[in-house]
KEMITOR-952723 format. One record per residue (C-alpha): residue in one letter; residue number from 1; x, y, z. Coordinates in steps of 0.5 Angstrom, whole numbers, m for minus. Example, Ala and Ser with C-alpha at 12.3 -4.5 7.8 and 13.67 -1.06 7.14 Angstrom:
2
NODE_res_n_x_y_z
NODE_a_1_25_m9_16 $
NODE_s_2_27_m2_14 $
// end
This chain:
163
NODE_res_n_x_y_z
NODE_m_1_212_160_406 $
NODE_t_2_205_158_406 $
NODE_n_3_200_156_412 $
NODE_r_4_194_152_412 $
NODE_v_5_188_154_416 $
NODE_v_6_181_151_416 $
NODE_i_7_175_155_418 $
NODE_e_8_169_151_419 $
NODE_n_9_162_154_419 $
NODE_a_10_165_161_416 $
NODE_n_11_161_167_416 $
NODE_m_12_161_169_409 $
NODE_a_13_160_176_407 $
NODE_p_14_153_178_403 $
NODE_s_15_153_178_396 $
NODE_k_16_156_185_395 $
NODE_f_17_163_183_398 $
NODE_r_18_163_177_393 $
NODE_n_19_166_176_386 $
NODE_f_20_167_169_385 $
NODE_s_21_166_171_377 $
NODE_g_22_172_176_377 $
NODE_t_23_167_181_374 $
NODE_e_24_171_188_374 $
NODE_t_25_168_193_378 $
NODE_m_26_170_200_381 $
NODE_y_27_173_196_387 $
NODE_n_28_176_190_383 $
NODE_k_29_180_189_377 $
NODE_a_30_177_184_371 $
NODE_g_31_179_177_373 $
NODE_d_32_180_178_380 $
NODE_r_33_176_173_384 $
NODE_n_34_175_174_391 $
NODE_f_35_170_174_397 $
NODE_v_36_170_176_404 $
NODE_i_37_169_172_411 $
NODE_f_38_167_175_417 $
NODE_l_39_171_172_423 $
NODE_n_40_170_171_430 $
NODE_p_41_175_174_435 $
NODE_d_42_178_167_436 $
NODE_q_43_179_166_428 $
NODE_a_44_182_173_427 $
NODE_h_45_187_172_432 $
NODE_e_46_189_165_429 $
NODE_l_47_189_168_422 $
NODE_e_48_193_174_425 $
NODE_e_49_198_169_428 $
NODE_v_50_200_166_421 $
NODE_g_51_200_173_418 $
NODE_a_52_194_173_415 $
NODE_p_53_192_180_413 $
NODE_v_54_186_181_417 $
NODE_s_55_182_187_418 $
NODE_w_56_178_190_423 $
NODE_k_57_173_195_421 $
NODE_p_58_167_198_425 $
NODE_d_59_160_194_424 $
NODE_r_60_155_199_423 $
NODE_y_61_150_194_425 $
NODE_n_62_152_193_432 $
NODE_d_63_154_200_435 $
NODE_g_64_160_200_431 $
NODE_e_65_163_195_435 $
NODE_m_66_170_192_431 $
NODE_r_67_169_186_427 $
NODE_a_68_174_182_424 $
NODE_q_69_174_180_416 $
NODE_l_70_179_177_411 $
NODE_k_71_179_178_404 $
NODE_v_72_180_171_400 $
NODE_h_73_183_170_393 $
NODE_v_74_180_165_389 $
NODE_k_75_186_163_384 $
NODE_y_76_186_159_377 $
NODE_r_77_191_163_374 $
NODE_d_78_197_167_376 $
NODE_r_79_198_174_374 $
NODE_a_80_202_172_367 $
NODE_g_81_195_168_366 $
NODE_n_82_199_161_367 $
NODE_r_83_194_156_370 $
NODE_l_84_195_154_377 $
NODE_t_85_192_148_381 $
NODE_p_86_185_150_382 $
NODE_p_87_181_150_388 $
NODE_n_88_177_145_390 $
NODE_v_89_170_148_391 $
NODE_v_90_164_143_392 $
NODE_l_91_157_146_392 $
NODE_v_92_152_142_397 $
NODE_t_93_145_141_396 $
NODE_s_94_139_136_398 $
NODE_g_95_141_133_391 $
NODE_g_96_148_132_393 $
NODE_q_97_155_135_391 $
NODE_t_98_157_138_385 $
NODE_k_99_164_140_384 $
NODE_l_100_165_148_381 $
NODE_d_101_170_150_376 $
NODE_e_102_173_156_373 $
NODE_e_103_166_157_369 $
NODE_t_104_161_155_374 $
NODE_i_105_164_158_381 $
NODE_g_106_161_165_379 $
NODE_t_107_154_162_381 $
NODE_l_108_156_163_388 $
NODE_d_109_156_171_387 $
NODE_t_110_149_171_389 $
NODE_a_111_147_164_392 $
NODE_e_112_144_164_399 $
NODE_i_113_149_161_403 $
NODE_v_114_147_157_409 $
NODE_n_115_154_154_411 $
NODE_c_116_161_154_409 $
NODE_d_117_167_150_411 $
NODE_l_118_174_152_408 $
NODE_i_119_181_151_408 $
NODE_l_120_186_157_406 $
NODE_n_121_193_158_404 $
NODE_v_122_196_164_407 $
NODE_y_123_202_165_403 $
NODE_d_124_208_171_402 $
NODE_y_125_208_175_396 $
NODE_t_126_212_180_392 $
NODE_s_127_210_184_387 $
NODE_p_128_212_190_383 $
NODE_m_129_208_194_388 $
NODE_g_130_211_191_394 $
NODE_s_131_210_185_399 $
NODE_g_132_206_182_404 $
NODE_k_133_201_176_406 $
NODE_s_134_195_174_402 $
NODE_a_135_190_169_403 $
NODE_a_136_188_164_398 $
NODE_l_137_182_159_397 $
NODE_k_138_185_151_397 $
NODE_t_139_178_148_399 $
NODE_m_140_171_150_400 $
NODE_y_141_165_146_401 $
NODE_v_142_159_151_401 $
NODE_t_143_151_149_402 $
NODE_i_144_146_153_399 $
NODE_a_145_139_155_401 $
NODE_e_146_134_151_396 $
NODE_d_147_127_153_395 $
NODE_e_148_121_148_394 $
NODE_l_149_122_148_387 $
NODE_a_150_129_147_387 $
NODE_r_151_128_141_391 $
NODE_k_152_122_139_386 $
NODE_y_153_126_139_380 $
NODE_r_154_133_137_382 $
NODE_d_155_132_130_379 $
NODE_q_156_131_132_372 $
NODE_s_157_136_131_367 $
NODE_e_158_140_137_364 $
NODE_d_159_135_137_358 $
NODE_g_160_129_138_362 $
NODE_l_161_126_131_361 $
NODE_p_162_125_127_367 $
NODE_f_163_128_121_365 $
// end
């Protein structure tokens, strides 16, 4: 069973909690793309009602008060390597909208994100290691901060020529 959840103005965790590129790390297998969002209590309870694996951890920047978070998977392929319907990810800048794909989504790993609206699919899974629920990205519109040079050069063509 799959449940669809919309979260507007999601609180995207800092870049150390993002792995859109699927880079292998001490905490991430190669090819596993994911990110973390921090949730307000209302969002956390809504997600918990549909069975999403919300975790509550002490916020070390706020007197150890408990903070809810959710790991979201970004899936382009299943475990066997078969292509899946990709998530619809759109980068929003002052120059317009750009659809990101499997090759370009990694740019979000270090981007300064100022707004993120997303739709998640919360689904049941079964694997050799057990079963449970997980959250996968379906749609995301993400607005990034731009500096004055990014705005100045946004209208240049890809080859660097202004025409």
